[in-house]
C-alpha positions, 0 to 999 in steps of 0.5 A, spaced: 501 026 254 505 032 254 500 037 256 501 033 264 508 034 264 511 039 270 516 045 267 521 041 271 520 035 266 520 040 260 526 043 263 529 036 262 527 034 256 530 042 253 535 041 255 536 034 252 535 036 246 540 042 246 545 036 248 543 032 243 544 038 237 551 039 241 553 032 240 551 032 232 555 038 232 561 036 235 561 029 232 559 031 225 565 036 225 569 030 227 566 025 221 567 030 216 574 033 219 571 040 218 575 046 220 572 052 221 574 060 223 573 060 230 567 065 229 563 061 225 564 055 230 562 059 236 556 062 232 553 055 230 554 052 238 550 059 240 545 058 235 544 050 237 544 052 244 538 058 244 534 055 238 536 048 238 529 045 234 532 050 229 539 050 229 540 042 228 535 042 222 539 048 219 546 045 220 544 038 218 542 043 211 548 047 211 553 046 216 558 042 212 563 047 207 568 040 206 566 034 204 570 028 208 577 031 209 583 025 206 587 023 212 594 027 211 599 025 206 604 020 210 610 024 211 615 018 208 611 021 201 614 027 198 610 032 195 611 033 187 614 039 186 613 044 180 618 043 174 625 046 175 624 045 183 630 048 185 629 055 181 621 055 181 617 061 183 614 061 189 606 061 187 608 054 182 611 051 189 605 053 193 599 051 188 603 044 187 604 044 194 596 045 196 594 040 191 593 042 184 597 041 177 604 043 176 604 048 171 603 046 163 604 049 157 599 053 154 599 057 147 593 062 142 592 066 149 586 070 148 583 075 152 576 078 151 576 085 153 568 085 151 562 080 151 562 079 143 569 077 142 567 072 148 562 069 145 565 069 138 571 065 142 566 061 145 562 058 138 568 059 135 571 053 140 564 049 140 564 050 132 571 046 132 571 041 136 571 034 132 571 029 139 568 031 145 565 037 148 564 039 155 560 046 158 560 047 165 556 053 168 553 055 173 547 059 169 545 058 163 540 063 160 533 061 156 535 066 151 540 070 146 547 066 149 544 061 152 540 058 147 545 060 141 550 055 146 545 050 146 543 050 139 550 049 137 551 043 142 546 040 139 547 040 131 554 037 134 551 032 138 547 031 131 553 030 128 556 025 133 561 028 138 559 027 144 556 032 148 556 034 156 553 040 159 554 041 167 549 046 171 548 048 177 542 046 180 541 052 184 544 057 178 537 053 174 533 056 179 535 063 179 535 064 171 531 057 168 536 054 163 532 053 154 529 047 154 534 041 153 529 036 151 532 036 143 540 036 146 539 030 150 535 027 144 541 028 140 545 024 145 548 029 150 548 028 156 545 033 162 546 033 169 544 038 174 550 039 180 547 038 187 539 040 185 536 043 191 531 038 193 537 033 192 538 029 199 543 033 204 546 025 205 548 026 197 551 033 198 549 040 201 545 044 198 549 051 200 555 048 196 555 050 189 558 049 183 561 056 180 565 054 176 565 056 168 569 052 162 568 048 156 573 045 153 573 042 146 576 036 144 580 033 151 586 030 150 587 031 142 592 037 139 586 042 137 584 042 145 581 049 147 579 051 153 574 057 154 574 060 161 573 066 166 568 069 169 562 069 165 555 065 165 552 063 159 546 068 159 545 075 156 547 080 160 555 077 161 555 077 153 550 082 149 546 085 155 538 086 152 534 092 150 534 098 155 540 094 159 547 094 157 552 088 157 556 087 164 564 088 164 567 081 165 572 078 164 574 070 160 579 067 155 581 062 151 587 058 149 590 051 147 595 046 149 597 041 155 594 046 159 587 044 157 588 037 159 587 039 167 582 043 166 578 036 162 580 032 169 577 037 173 571 037 169 571 029 170 571 029 176 566 035 177 562 030 172 563 024 176 561 027 183 555 029 180 553 023 177 554 019 183 561 016 181 567 014 185 572 019 184 578 019 180 584 023 182 587 029 178 593 028 175 598 032 174 597 034 165 602 031 161 607 038 157 609 040 163 613 046 163 619 051 167 613 056 171 615 061 168 613 059 161 607 056 163 599 056 167 596 053 172 589 051 174 587 053 181 580 048 183 577 051 190 571 048 194 568 043 197 572 037 194 579 040 196 582 039 203 585 047 202 582 053 201 587 054 195 584 060 193 585 064 199 591 060 201 595 062 194 592 070 195 594 070 202 601 068 200 601 072 194 599 078 198 604 077 203 609 076 198 608 083 194 613 088 193 610 093 188 602 093 187 596 088 187 591 088 183 584 086 185 578 086 181 572 083 183 564 084 184 563 083 190 568 084 196 566 081 202 573 077 205 574 073 211 579 077 216 586 074 214 585 076 207 583 083 209 588 084 214 593 081 209 591 086 203 591 093 209 598 091 211 600 090 204 598 097 204 602 100 209 608 097 207 608 101 201 605 096 196 600 099 192 594 095 193 589 097 187 581 094 188 576 094 182 568 093 185 562 096 181 558 102 184 553 097 184 552 090 183 547 086 182 547 084 189 544 089 194 546 086 200 553 085 198 553 092 196 551 093 204 555 088 207 562 090 204 563 097 207 566 095 214 571 091 209 572 098 203 573 103 209 578 098 212 582 098 206 582 105 204 584 107 211 589 102 211 592 106 204 589 102 199 586 105 192 578 103 191 576 104 184 568 104 183 567 102 176 561 104 172 554 099 170 555 092 173 562 090 173 563 082 174 570 080 172 575 076 177 581 078 177 588 078 182 595 080 179 601 081 183 607 084 181 607 083 174 609 075 177 603 072 177 595 073 175 589 069 177 583 069 173 577 065 173 571 065 177 571 066 185 569 073 188 573 076 193 567 074 199 566 068 203 562 065 199 566 063 193 573 063 197 570 058 202 563 054 199 563 055 192 566 050 188 571 056 184 576 055 178 582 060 178 587 059 173 594 062 175 598 065 169 606 065 171 609 068 164 611 076 165 608 078 158 602 075 159 601 077 166 602 084 164 597 082 159 592 082 164 594 087 168 593 092 162 586 090 161 585 091 170 588 098 167 583 101 161 577 098 166 580 103 172 581 108 167 573 109 167 573 108 175 571 113 181 574 113 187 571 111 192 572 116 198 570 112 205 565 116 210 563 113 217 556 110 218 551 111 222 548 107 227 543 102 223 548 101 219 553 099 222 549 095 225 545 093 219 553 091 216 555 087 222 548 082 222 549 081 214 558 080 215 554 074 220 549 071 216 552 072 209 557 067 209 551 061 209 548 065 203 
């Protein structure tokens, strides 16, 4: 039948297909209340117009970066403010205005400067748990630390401790976890967050849960949070034969702040199980911002791009120094401009990245951003080996540490978690860690790229947002 169609008829059918694909794009964006950067929106429309038969399935699978956005809060309902509203620091107020909890008290903050300290703290938290253990990770390795964690969790489940393990579906494919049959048989619950073969209607495959945390005894005085950038695999702790461990940063602490992490884990757990969401509540024990910390969740489940918004605000308000550590530096245009303007107005902008990361394409894509920041006066430091830490320190008044990288995937697509610390003494501890790592790094010297590399960087930046 189709062979008998005249060329004009083929053009008509093709035009209808293009129109239908564009309408699907428009209506789905409206119904899901998506906000896209203009460049991203234009790229999708051009892709759909030129190749509708490929672009429409790709859009349905990968095109949404936010769950359906909630309607705006009525103007008659005032937004909550941090404790001590009239004198609260700008950072705490900004975080609360983005729908995140108010500052909460914490104690016994321990920074893990190396993998051995991090693993000891992780296993100590598991061993000390009496009532519950909730674990969320992107990657769970089959050997070494991953296997040890599973064995310890199994033993605690046998003892009657409630154990829940939340694994990202894509992370489980990237590095297969150890056998979990014994853990499940012991009474633990294991859930995978949006498995890759799951229906797109149940959650976009390209939206990954990159949060990393272990919560012991939530709701009890002994509650403990272990958090940071480390996945539960050998390279993040002890390394492997012939390979040094990656440089990374994590921490553990106790106090009322742990409840914020517990609420977030419950939120993610219910989503992964297909259960109705519960609102995150401010944890008890809220304190003045200068004495507490806040958990900042970012991702498709948040109405705003919370971590990006906080980074932009902090960068524009910085007066003396910005210290950033990230394994992958492919920021969006707004963040790069803010950092460049800060450097031009005299703020000392220090960026620490690995000389060569574990993602070659990311290293290629970062070239333009590194050159732009260096030309604006920013100082860029290349760490030896693989540096996987995620840290941002502003003027000794705010330290952000957690799972978010300074690239568009982390800041605009992934489910991420950063902890915002306000007390100056603890902010100084994070800055000291940064300066110690910077001491072993070499300064970056920008070079003009050739034509092929310049085109390649542009293509990677265009495609990398979804990848």
